[in-house]
C-alpha positions in Angstrom: 124.6 235.2 100.1 127.2 232.4 99.9 127.0 232.0 103.7 123.2 231.6 103.6 123.5 228.9 100.9 126.1 227.0 102.9 123.9 227.1 106.0 120.9 225.8 104.0 122.9 223.0 102.5 124.3 222.0 105.9 120.9 221.8 107.5 119.5 219.8 104.5 122.3 217.3 104.9 121.6 217.0 108.7 117.9 216.3 108.0 118.7 213.8 105.3 121.2 212.0 107.6 118.6 211.8 110.4 116.0 210.4 108.0 118.4 207.7 106.7 119.5 206.6 110.2 117.3 203.7 111.4 115.4 204.0 114.7 117.2 202.5 117.6 115.3 199.7 119.4 113.8 200.5 122.8 116.0 198.6 125.3 114.6 197.2 128.6 116.7 197.1 131.8 115.9 195.2 135.0 117.1 197.2 138.1 117.2 195.0 141.2 118.9 196.3 144.3 119.3 193.0 146.1 120.4 189.7 144.5 121.9 188.0 147.6 120.1 187.3 150.9 121.2 185.5 154.1 118.3 184.2 156.2 120.6 183.7 159.2 120.1 181.0 161.8 117.0 178.9 161.0 115.6 175.5 162.0 115.1 172.5 159.8 111.5 172.2 158.5 111.0 175.9 158.2 109.7 177.3 155.0 111.5 180.6 154.5 110.1 183.4 152.3 111.7 186.5 150.7 110.6 189.0 148.0 113.0 190.8 145.7 111.5 194.1 144.3 112.7 195.2 140.9 111.9 197.9 138.3 112.2 198.2 134.5 114.2 201.4 134.2 114.8 200.9 130.5 112.9 202.2 127.5 111.4 199.0 126.1 109.1 196.2 127.6 110.9 193.8 129.9 110.1 190.1 129.7 111.1 187.6 132.5 111.0 183.9 131.6 112.4 180.5 132.3 112.9 180.5 136.1 115.4 177.8 137.1 116.4 176.8 140.7 119.4 174.8 141.8 117.1 172.3 143.6 113.5 171.4 144.3 113.7 173.2 147.6 113.2 176.5 145.9 109.8 177.7 144.7 109.8 181.1 142.8 107.3 183.3 140.9 107.2 186.8 139.4 104.4 189.1 140.4 103.2 192.6 139.6 103.7 195.5 142.0 100.7 194.4 144.1 102.6 191.2 145.0 99.6 189.0 144.1 99.1 189.1 140.3 101.4 186.9 138.3 103.2 188.9 135.5 106.0 188.3 133.1 106.0 191.5 131.0 106.8 194.9 132.4 106.5 198.2 130.6 109.1 201.0 131.2 108.9 202.2 134.8 106.8 199.2 135.9 107.7 197.6 139.2 107.4 194.0 140.3 108.5 191.3 142.7 110.4 188.0 142.5 108.9 185.9 145.3 111.0 183.0 146.6 110.2 180.2 149.1 113.0 178.0 150.5 112.1 174.7 152.1 114.8 173.7 154.6 113.3 170.2 155.4 116.1 168.4 153.5 119.1 170.3 155.0 121.3 170.9 158.0 124.2 173.2 158.5 125.2 175.9 156.1 123.4 175.9 152.7 123.6 178.1 149.6 121.0 177.9 146.8 120.7 179.8 143.6 117.8 181.0 141.5 118.2 182.2 137.9 115.8 183.7 135.4 116.1 184.8 131.8 115.2 188.2 130.5 115.1 189.9 127.1 117.8 192.5 128.1 120.2 192.9 125.1 123.3 192.4 127.1 126.1 189.7 127.1 124.4 187.9 130.0 120.6 188.6 130.2 120.3 186.0 133.0 119.7 187.3 136.6 121.0 185.2 139.5 119.6 185.4 143.1 121.6 183.7 145.8 120.0 182.6 149.1 121.8 181.2 152.1 121.1 180.1 155.6 122.4 178.1 158.6 120.0 175.3 159.4 119.8 174.0 163.0 117.9 170.9 164.1 115.4 170.0 166.8 115.2 166.4 165.6 117.4 164.0 163.6 117.4 160.4 162.5 120.4 158.0 162.5 121.0 157.3 159.7 119.4 160.3 157.9 118.0 158.1 155.2 117.7 154.4 154.3 119.5 153.2 151.1 118.3 149.8 150.1 120.6 149.2 147.2 119.2 146.5 144.9 116.4 144.3 146.4 114.6 141.4 144.9 110.8 142.0 144.6 110.1 139.1 146.9 112.8 139.8 149.4 111.7 140.2 153.0 113.7 142.6 155.0 113.5 144.5 158.3 115.5 147.6 159.4 115.7 149.7 162.5 116.9 153.2 163.0 117.0 155.8 165.8 115.4 159.2 166.2 117.4 161.7 168.3 115.4 164.5 170.0 117.9 167.3 170.3 115.9 170.1 171.9 113.3 172.8 171.1 114.1 175.8 168.9 115.6 178.7 170.8 114.7 181.5 168.4 112.2 182.4 165.6 113.1 183.5 162.1 111.1 186.5 160.9 111.0 185.0 157.4 109.0 181.9 158.2 105.8 181.1 156.4 102.8 180.0 158.5 101.9 176.5 157.3 99.6 175.5 160.2 96.6 174.7 157.9 98.6 172.5 155.7 99.9 170.6 158.7 96.4 170.2 160.1 95.3 168.7 156.8 98.2 166.2 156.8 97.4 165.2 160.4 93.8 164.7 159.4 94.8 162.2 156.7 97.3 160.4 159.0 96.7 157.3 161.1 97.2 159.1 164.4 94.4 159.5 167.0 92.8 162.9 167.8 94.6 163.2 171.1 98.0 162.7 169.4 97.1 165.4 166.9 96.5 168.1 169.6 99.8 167.3 171.3 101.7 167.4 168.0 100.3 170.8 167.2 101.3 172.2 170.6 104.8 173.6 171.1 105.0 172.8 174.8 106.5 170.2 177.0 109.4 167.8 176.3 110.0 166.7 172.7 108.3 163.4 171.9 107.7 161.1 168.9 104.0 160.1 168.7 103.9 157.9 165.7 105.0 157.2 162.1 103.2 157.0 158.8 104.3 155.4 155.6 103.5 156.7 152.1 103.9 153.3 150.5 101.6 150.3 151.0 104.7 148.0 150.7 106.3 149.6 153.7 105.2 149.0 157.3 106.7 151.3 159.9 106.3 150.9 163.7 107.3 153.0 166.6 108.7 150.5 169.1 107.7 150.7 172.7 111.0 151.3 174.5 112.1 153.3 177.5 114.3 155.6 175.4 112.0 158.5 175.0 114.8 160.9 173.8 116.1 158.3 171.3 113.1 156.2 170.2 113.5 153.3 167.7 111.5 152.8 164.5 111.3 149.5 162.7 110.7 149.3 159.0 109.6 146.1 157.3 108.8 145.5 153.6 105.7 143.7 152.3 106.4 141.8 149.1 106.0 141.7 146.2 107.6 145.1 145.8 107.1 147.1 142.6 109.8 146.6 140.0 112.0 149.6 139.3 113.4 152.6 141.2 112.2 152.6 144.8 111.6 156.1 146.3 109.4 156.5 149.3 109.4 158.2 152.7 108.2 157.9 156.3 106.6 160.8 158.2 107.7 160.8 161.8 105.1 162.8 163.8 106.5 164.7 166.8 105.8 167.9 168.7 108.9 170.0 167.7 108.3 173.6 166.8 109.2 173.5 163.1 109.5 169.9 161.9 106.5 168.1 163.3 106.2 166.0 160.1 109.8 164.9 159.9 110.6 163.1 156.6 112.7 159.9 156.5 113.6 158.9 152.9 113.9 155.3 151.7 115.5 154.8 148.3 116.8 151.9 146.2 116.0 149.7 143.3 113.8 146.6 143.2 114.9 144.1 140.6 113.2 141.1 139.0 114.3 138.5 136.4 115.4 141.0 133.7 118.7 142.7 133.6 120.0 145.3 131.2 123.6 146.5 130.7 122.6 150.3 130.5 119.9 152.5 131.8 120.1 155.2 129.2 121.6 155.9 125.8 123.9 158.9 125.0 124.6 159.2 121.3 126.8 162.3 121.2 127.0 164.4 118.1 125.6 163.0 114.8 126.2 164.6 111.4 125.7 163.7 107.7 129.1 162.2 107.7 128.8 160.3 111.0 126.1 158.2 112.6 126.2 156.8 116.2 125.3 153.4 117.4 124.8 152.1 121.0 124.1 148.6 122.3 122.1 147.3 125.3 121.9 143.6 126.3 118.8 142.3 127.9 119.0 139.0 129.7 116.4 137.1 131.9 116.1 134.0 133.9 112.5 133.7 132.5 112.2 130.7 130.3 111.5 131.7 126.6 112.2 135.3 127.5 111.5 137.6 124.4 111.6 141.2 123.5 108.3 141.6 121.6 108.7 145.2 120.3 110.7 148.4 120.6 109.1 151.8 120.2 110.6 155.3 120.0 109.0 158.3 121.8 110.8 161.4 120.5 110.3 164.6 122.4 109.1 167.2 120.0 110.5 170.7 120.3 110.2 173.8 118.0 113.5 172.8 116.4 112.7 169.1 115.9 109.0 169.1 115.1 109.6 168.3 111.4 111.8 165.3 112.3 110.2 161.8 112.5 111.4 158.9 114.5 111.7 156.8 111.4 113.9 159.5 109.8 116.7 159.2 112.3 116.5 155.8 114.2 117.3 152.3 113.1 116.8 149.6 115.8 117.8 145.9 115.4 117.3 143.0 117.7 119.8 140.1 117.9 119.5 136.9 119.9 122.6 135.8 121.7 124.0 133.7 124.6 125.1 136.0 127.4 127.2 135.3 130.5 124.9 137.1 133.0 126.9 138.1 136.1 123.6 138.6 138.1 122.4 135.1 137.4 125.9 133.5 137.6 125.4 131.5 134.4 124.9 131.7 130.6 121.5 132.8 129.5 119.7 133.4 126.3 119.6 137.1 125.8 118.9 139.9 123.3 121.3 142.5 122.0 119.5 145.7 120.9 121.3 148.0 118.5 120.2 151.6 118.7 121.5 153.7 115.7 121.0 157.4 115.4 121.5 158.8 111.9 121.2 162.2 110.3 117.9 163.1 108.4 118.7 163.8 104.8 115.7 165.9 104.1 116.3 168.4 106.9 120.1 169.0 106.4 119.7 172.7 105.7 117.8 173.3 108.9 120.3 171.9 111.3 123.4 173.9 110.8 123.4 175.2 114.3 122.6 171.8 115.9 119.4 170.3 117.3 119.1 168.5 120.6 117.4 165.1 120.3 115.9 163.5 123.4 113.1 161.1 124.4 112.9 157.5 125.4 112.8 154.0 123.9 110.1 151.7 125.1 111.3 148.1 125.2 108.4 145.6 125.5 109.0 142.1 126.8 106.9 139.0 127.7 108.0 139.2 131.3 104.9 140.2 133.4 107.1 142.3 135.7 108.8 144.1 132.7 106.1 144.6 130.2 107.6 148.0 129.3 111.1 149.2 130.0 111.8 152.9 129.5 115.2 153.9 128.3 116.0 157.6 128.0 118.1 158.8 125.1 120.0 162.0 124.2 121.9 163.2 121.2 122.7 166.2 118.9 122.1 166.5 115.2 124.5 168.9 113.6 125.2 169.7 109.9 129.0 169.6 110.3 131.0 170.5 107.2 133.3 167.7 105.9 
């Protein structure tokens, strides 16, 4: 009889313990067999493609989000098992694919690029990293590979010349290359080349040849010079003023009949300047707390007579953590007129010193204990027709640091 009572009490305790124990969460797990891939020997201009199958072999729904790539040469998406339907949530035992395209147009030699994406796996590092590599050969190259202008005045007239070297046709074909023939035909249709040139460019026969050059910028005129150097043709670049003020980023398309890079891109970068100069292009405030504000200064000078800064606006990027914060709660901006020894002008000019002060918002102190990133840009308005609005990016952190 005592034995029966003991057994009953034991079973009752086991049932009570099981009822008091909270349910364990259903945990997802991404199983992917391959996270590195070597495309092997390829040619510049090829668009390479690879899919990485995976499966959720956990017990909870798997969520894939925030795909990041190490450069703009990578394009990635997540699809369902059919390989066509975009999908980011996968039930247990569901399968899917990570689809990756690698554009080799900007590279030569050995390259390694990484793709990362976040998941909801409850592990120390829920981020999955895929590594892609290749060795990129060339059929065609330019000398130099790009044109760096440095700083140019908007009315400056310049001419440059560079060589194109035709190295030889591709000797092999990669099985991972995407077929982009229709895209290329559309580009050719919009180019300035004649129909006869287009048919020769699309063919992969005969000796390598450059047929023409297009410019994506109306301020750049590019000409294929008529020389006897068919294997090393010369292209002349001239600039048509006035150039637009600010960063200069353009490219030429050198049309040729190579197998893989018929629309060879030649970058042209630099900065076009006018009368206004500024001592900094962006503002980094660092960490701001209730006990410590941060102030940064930028000086604006100009050779324009009666130069004036007419207004300064703040465009604060709103995030889920900073949506309750207003620009007026954290920023104080002051304008001060000074005399400035401007090294660009080589003389003393009337100028303005702008004081940008980032402070801590008193009414949200309790919400910022873990820190909130602050970013956006200032808009500095002037009476110079070339600099009506100057955009100045800013960055900072608001953190409720204990004294």
